[in-house]
N, C-alpha and C positions, 0 to 999 in steps of 0.2 A: 548480361544474362537475359534480361527481359526482351531485348531485341533479337536474341538468338531464338527464343521460343516463338516470338512473333514471326520471324523469318521461316522457321520450320512449319508453322501452321499455314503460312502463305504458300510455301512450296508444296505442301500436302494438298491443299485445296486446288492449286493449279494442276497438279498431277491428276487428281480425280476428275477435274473438268476436262482435261485433254483426253483422258481415257474414255469418258462418257461420249465425247464428240466422235472419237474414233469408232467406238461401238455403234453409234447411231448411223454413221456413214457406211459402215461395213454391212449393216443389216437393212439396207435400202430395199424396199418392197420390189417385187417383180414388176409391178406396174410402172415403176420408175426406170427400169432398165431399158436401154434403147432397143435391144432386139425384141423384147416383149411388146414395147410400144409400137414398133413398126408392124408387127404381125397383127396386133389388135387394131391398129389404124386401118389396115387393109380390110379386115373383117368388118369393122365398124362401117366403113364406106360401102361395103356390099349390102349391109342391112339397111342403111340409111337411104331408103327408096326416094324420098323427096329432097334429099341433099340439104337438109336444114341443120345438119350437125347435131341432131338429137334423134334418139330412137324412141318411137312411140310403142305402145303395147302391140299395135297392129304390125309394126315393122319387125318386132322380135318374136312374133307368133311362131315362126318356123324353127326357132331355137328353143328347145324344150327347157333347157337350164335357165335361160334368161326369162322366158315367159312365166315359168312357175315361181321364180324368185324376184320378179320385177319390183314388187312393193318394197322388199328389203334392200334391193340395190339402189332404189331411188332415194338416196340419203338426204336430198334437199326437198323432197316431197313436192316436186313441180310437175309430176305426172309423166315425165320423160327421163330417159337415161342420157346423160351427156357423155363425152369421151372419157372423162375421168372415172365416172361411175362404171362405165363399161370396162375400162382397163382394170379396175379393182376386181370386178367379177371374173374376168378372164385370168388374171394372175392367181386368183383363188383356185380356179380350175387347174392351172399348171401345177400348183403345189400338191394337189390330190394324188 
């Protein structure tokens, strides 16, 4: 009897874990999707005038959305936007 209850608990925990993992993979952000990343990479490269793989305030000045929200997008507070930060910003635009 005791092992049956333990088995049922283990099965329930396993099922919940698998369901959580499935939901997490299904809801991958747009920034992680290949088609979004390809477009963002091309746009990122166009803005990256000095080809240092980072976008400065000056480089994003022509993009009103990026320039006005630069500080909020710079999540690691290094004064530039890297490709990941840029992709998050662009995926948020796609969702609007």
